N, C-alpha and C positions, 0 to 999 in steps of 0.2 A: 907265872906271874900273867893272866887271863887278860886275854883275845877281845876284844870290845868292837861290834861292826857297829858305824855308822848308820843312822838310819838310811840315808837314801843308795846305801848298795842291799840294803832288805829287798827281797824281789817279794816278799807276800803283800809290798803295798801295793805292785801293780799287778797286779793277779786280775783286779774289775777289767781296768783297760786291756791283759792279752786275752780273757775271755770274749772285750768285745769285738776287734781285731778279728778273732777266732770266728766268729759269727755272720762275722760280712764279711769274712774270708771266700767261709762256705755256701753262703749265699752269693754272692760273687759266678763263686762256681757250679753252681747248679744252675743261675739260670743263663751263662754259657751253651751248658751245656744240650739245655731245652730249646735254647735260639739256633746250634746249631743245627743247618741242614742237612742231608745225608740224602743219594740218587742213586740208587740203584747199578751192574755197575750193566752195559750195551755188552750182551752175548750175541758176538754173530753167530748162526746157528748152520746158515749156508754156505758160509766164505763168500769170493768174491765172486762176484757174476759178470760174467761177458756177453757182453750184446754182439760181439764181431761173427759169434760164428752162426745165430740167427736173420744179425744182416744180410750173409751169407747165401743163405736158400731161398730158393727159389720157387714160389708159389705155382705148384701146378698147372696146368692151362686148362680149361675147361670147355666145352665147346658146348652148344645152343640145341639141341635136339628141339625139329618142328616137326609137328606132328603132322601127319598128311589128314585134308582133308578132304571128309567124306564125297562122292559126286552127286551130283543130282540124278537124280532117273529122270527121263525124259516119260514127261507125261504121257498117257495111253492117246493113241488118235482119235478123233473125232468118230462115231459113224455115222455115214449117211445119212442126210435128212431129207427125208421123201415129199417133195410137196403133191399134196393129194388138192384138188379144185372141188371146191363146194359147190354138191350138184344138186342137195334142196337150196328154198331159202328160208330165212328164216324170222319169224312173224316176230316185227314189234311189237314190245306188250304197251299199251295204253293208258299211263294211269289218270284217272279221273279225280278232280279239285274235288272238295268236299266245304267248296264256299257254294253258298245257295243263294239265287237271285230273289230281290225284294220281291215282282213279280210273280214266284212260283208259289206255291201253297204252302206250308209249314204244318203238316200231321204234328197232333200235340196232347200227346195222350191224357188224361184224367188224373188226377194224382188225389189218393183215398184215403181223407185225414183220421189215423189212426189214435182214439183213444187211451189216454197211458193210464192203465188201469195199477192205481194206488193199495201199494202192499196194506194188506191187514194185522196190524201187531193185535195177535188173541190177548194175551195180557198186559200192561202195563208195568212197572213199577209202580207202588206209593208214593215215594218221595221225587220223581220226576214225573209224575202226569200233569199233563195243564191244567184242568178241571178234575177237580174231585166231585168223587160218588156224592152225593147230598141222601142227606136222611130229610126225612120229614119233617119237614117246618124248619130247616136250619137254613141263613141268608147269610150275607154279609162280600167279603174280601176271602179269598181262598183260606189266608190263615181264618180268618171265622169261623169259615166252612167245617174245617179238618178239627177245629175244637170241635164245635158243634158237633159234627161226626163219632167224636172218640167218646165224648161227659153222655152224648143219647145211646150210645153203645154197654156202658158201665150203668144204668140208665136201666136197660132192658133186664140188661141180665141180674142185678139188687132185684129187682120184680118178679121177674116171672122161675130164676133159681130155687132150686128147697133145699133151704140152710139145714131144715132138718135131717137131711139123706143120711149125711157124712154120718149124725150118730146113732143114728137105724146101725151102719153098716159098724157098728164097732171096730172105726181105725183109731191107730192109736196116738197119742196127743200130738198136735206139731202145726207147725204152719204145710198146708198140703198145697197145689197150682194143677190145673187142667186150663188147658192151650186148645183152640178153638181154631182151624184154619178153614178160611170158604172164599170163596171165587163171588165176585158183584158182574155180573154180564151184561152186554149189550146195551141189553133188553131191565136190565137196575133189579133182576131177582137174585136170590142166595143157592150157588150151586155150590156145585165139588166142595160137601162139607168133609172136613177130616177130624178128629179129635183126639189130641193123646190127656191122657185122664188114667189114678191110680188106682181106680175101682172101674170094671165094667159097668157097674149101674150108677155110679156118676159120668161112665163120657156117653152111657147112653139118655143123660138128663143135659150133658150139656148138648149133645146131638138134638133133644126136643128144642132147647133154648135158640138154637140155628134158624129153624125152620120156623119157630114162629115169627126173625127176624121181617119189618114190612119190606117191601118190593121200596127199592130206589132209585133217582136220579142216576145214571151210569158215568162215570168218567167220560171227557173226551180226551182226545186226543190230536192237533190240526183241524178239531169242530167235526172231527168224526166217534162216534159215540163205543167205546174201544172196554174191555175187561181189566180186572184188577184184583187181586191177593190181596187178602186181610186175615190178620191173623189180629183175634183176643184175645188174649188173657183171664183167668181169674182164680182169682187165690183169696183162702178161707182157710180161719184155722179152728182145730178141733179141740175143744179143752176134754 
């Protein structure tokens, strides 16, 4: 005869419930274990301390030693001062007053006037000279006189310079340059001529041209005639 089990007595039907209860129980045990606080046991390393022995000890009595102060040395007795009677009479010095009486005549030395000698400037730069040198025939304002001076200088070079000289010297083709330096002295004469040229004969020709410049009206600085340096460039082409 086969034994039959009722469905209620089959434990497999409650397996899910048992699993859930087990999980809840495991979580509860874990929570209690985490929340439980433990403390280290206090270990008495020194044992019982009795204060009676300390209270019975009497502190040692100390005495304050007072240092003896050094006794001040007695001051030396002053030497005897002998009083000497003055035998010589002292002459009193009389200070004379520096105030003068109106009735007394006062001598006054004559004051000589010394004329100030104005420093003479030998050369004034062309850019700052007050009155520029005047080439014969130039008139007008300062700028007009400067333009006229430069124009007359160029015209003088074109008129006097020997243009065939460069070709006669057999110089290489190209642009050549000669620079003439001279001074217009306080009398208007051309002095201190210096020339830079690519050939000695050109240098001699430039020197001749500078010597042919006419006498000019000298430049002035503060109303006084002064010297002035001038630079005259000459450019020409050799074909």
